[in-house]
MIGUSE-198169 format. One line per 3 residues: number of its first residue (from 0); their letters; for each residue x, y, z of C-alpha. Coordinates in steps of 0.5 Angstrom, whole numbers, plus 2048, in hexadecimal, padded with zeros to 3 digits. Example, Ala and Ser with C-alpha at 12.3 -4.5 7.8 and 13.67 -1.06 7.14 Angstrom:
<recs>
0) AS) 819,7F7,810 ~ 81B,7FE,80E
</recs>
This chain:
<recs>
0) MED) 800,800,800 ~ 806,805,802 ~ 809,803,7FB
3) ATK) 803,805,7F7 ~ 802,80B,7FB ~ 80A,80D,7F9
6) RDE) 809,80B,7F2 ~ 803,810,7F1 ~ 806,816,7F5
9) IAR) 80C,815,7F0 ~ 807,815,7EA ~ 804,81B,7EC
12) LVS) 80A,81F,7ED ~ 80D,81C,7E6 ~ 806,81F,7E3
15) ERR) 806,825,7E6 ~ 80E,826,7E4 ~ 80C,825,7DD
18) KAL) 806,82A,7DD ~ 80B,82F,7E0 ~ 810,82E,7DA
21) GGR) 80A,82F,7D5 ~ 80D,82E,7CE ~ 815,830,7D0
24) YLL) 81A,82B,7CE ~ 81E,827,7D4 ~ 825,827,7D2
27) DPR) 82A,824,7D5 ~ 82F,828,7D9 ~ 835,826,7D5
30) VRA) 831,828,7CF ~ 830,82F,7D2 ~ 838,82F,7D3
33) LPR) 83A,82E,7CC ~ 83D,834,7C9 ~ 839,838,7C3
36) SGS) 83D,835,7BE ~ 83C,82E,7C0 ~ 835,82E,7BE
39) RWL) 833,830,7B7 ~ 82B,831,7B9 ~ 82E,836,7BF
42) TPP) 831,83B,7BA ~ 82C,841,7B9 ~ 829,841,7B2
45) GTA) 82C,845,7AD ~ 833,845,7B0 ~ 835,83E,7AD
48) GRG) 839,841,7A7 ~ 83C,847,7AB ~ 843,843,7AD
51) RAA) 844,840,7A6 ~ 842,847,7A3 ~ 847,84A,7A7
54) TLP) 84D,845,7A6 ~ 84C,845,79E ~ 850,84C,79D
57) LLI) 855,84A,7A2 ~ 856,844,79E ~ 857,848,798
60) LTV) 85C,84D,79B ~ 860,847,79D ~ 860,844,796
63) LGA) 862,84B,793 ~ 867,84C,798 ~ 86A,845,797
66) VAL) 86A,846,78F ~ 86E,84D,790 ~ 873,84A,795
69) VAC) 874,844,790 ~ 875,84A,78A ~ 87A,84E,78E
72) VAT) 87E,847,790 ~ 87E,846,788 ~ 880,84D,786
75) ATA) 886,84D,78B ~ 888,846,789 ~ 888,848,782
78) VVV) 88C,84F,784 ~ 891,84B,787 ~ 892,846,782
81) SGV) 893,84B,77D ~ 898,84E,781 ~ 89C,848,782
84) WLQ) 89B,847,77A ~ 89E,84E,778 ~ 8A4,84D,77D
87) GAL) 8A6,846,77A ~ 8A4,848,772 ~ 8AA,84B,770
90) QDP) 8AF,847,773 ~ 8B2,844,76D ~ 8B5,848,767
93) TTT) 8B1,844,762 ~ 8AA,845,765 ~ 8AB,84D,765
96) VQG) 8AD,84C,75D ~ 8A7,848,75C ~ 8A3,84C,75F
99) FYG) 8A5,852,75C ~ 8A5,84F,755 ~ 89E,84C,756
102) ALQ) 89B,853,758 ~ 89E,856,751 ~ 89B,850,74E
105) QRD) 894,852,750 ~ 896,85A,74F ~ 895,85B,757
108) YAH) 89A,860,757 ~ 898,862,75E ~ 899,85B,761
111) AYT) 8A0,85B,75D ~ 8A2,861,760 ~ 8A2,85E,767
114) YFT) 8A7,859,766 ~ 8AC,85F,766 ~ 8B1,862,76C
117) TSA) 8AF,868,76F ~ 8B5,86C,76C ~ 8B3,869,765
120) RAR) 8AC,86C,766 ~ 8AF,873,769 ~ 8B3,873,762
123) LTE) 8AD,871,75E ~ 8A6,873,75F ~ 8A0,86E,75E
126) GQF) 89D,872,759 ~ 8A4,872,755 ~ 8A5,86B,756
129) EST) 89E,86A,753 ~ 89F,86F,74D ~ 8A6,86B,74B
132) YGA) 8A3,864,74B ~ 89D,866,748 ~ 8A1,869,742
135) FDQ) 8A5,862,742 ~ 89E,85E,741 ~ 89C,863,73C
138) IDG) 8A2,863,738 ~ 8A4,85B,738 ~ 89E,858,73B
141) TVT) 89C,856,742 ~ 8A1,851,746 ~ 89F,849,743
144) AYA) 8A4,845,747 ~ 8AA,846,74B ~ 8B0,841,74D
147) ISH) 8B5,842,753 ~ 8BC,840,750 ~ 8C1,842,755
150) IQT) 8C1,844,75D ~ 8C7,846,760 ~ 8C7,848,768
153) GAG) 8CC,84D,76B ~ 8D1,84B,770 ~ 8CD,84E,776
156) GNT) 8C7,84B,774 ~ 8C3,851,773 ~ 8C3,852,76C
159) ASV) 8C2,84E,766 ~ 8C2,84F,75E ~ 8BD,84C,75A
162) LVG) 8BD,84B,752 ~ 8B7,84A,74F ~ 8B4,849,748
165) VSR) 8AE,84D,746 ~ 8AA,84B,740 ~ 8A4,850,73E
168) QDK) 89E,84F,739 ~ 8A1,853,733 ~ 8A8,851,733
171) PDA) 8A7,849,733 ~ 8AE,848,730 ~ 8B2,84C,735
174) VQV) 8B3,84B,73D ~ 8B4,852,741 ~ 8BA,850,746
177) QTL) 8B9,854,74C ~ 8BE,854,752 ~ 8BA,855,759
180) LLV) 8BE,858,75F ~ 8BA,855,766 ~ 8BC,857,76D
183) REN) 8B9,854,773 ~ 8B5,85A,777 ~ 8B2,858,77D
186) GNW) 8B3,851,77C ~ 8AF,851,775 ~ 8B3,851,76E
189) RIE) 8B1,857,76A ~ 8B3,85A,764 ~ 8B8,860,764
192) SIT) 8B9,861,75C ~ 8B8,85E,756 ~ 8BD,85E,750
195) LNG) 8BB,85D,749 ~ 8C0,859,745 ~ 8BD,859,73E
198) SAP) 8BA,853,73B ~ 8BC,84C,739 ~ 8B9,848,733
201) VRP) 8B5,842,735 ~ 8B8,83B,734 ~ 8B5,836,72F
204) GG) 8B0,832,733 ~ 8B1,837,739
</recs>
């Protein structure tokens, strides 16, 4: 009898508690303690996309910054490589002579002029050089071929004499013989002077 009375009392209390709560949710206290980011249905309406929208500009700026950094590194590397190449490009008299006559073949007088020493450029301006060699091209035709026949280095190793045979378009039967005096300047071989020695006939089969 006493047990039945207790059950009735408990049932009455549960019924009253339900009426007091009405339609409200009864959440587990652990669920209430969850942070707002831990449950999607707790996020206020209209705020779900704000985090992504704010992150997108930051991501774009990060990517652009990375691209700019890579471009700067590539540019710096190219400058260093170019500097190293220029330092070692003219460390051989043959390389200097080939570069000079190769530029003349292309009628690139400005580039050919860069192979002269500082003192040679002081005696002959770029305009005078272009006028002189432009006249050679008009009279005898452009340079079609050249051949280095002899190189003699000076006793100190800072000068060299190079004998070159130059063929021109309008005189296919003759070779212009030229002697170039090269000087080592700041570690690079450059042309100090060019002496025209006349022409020699082309050998049969040559």
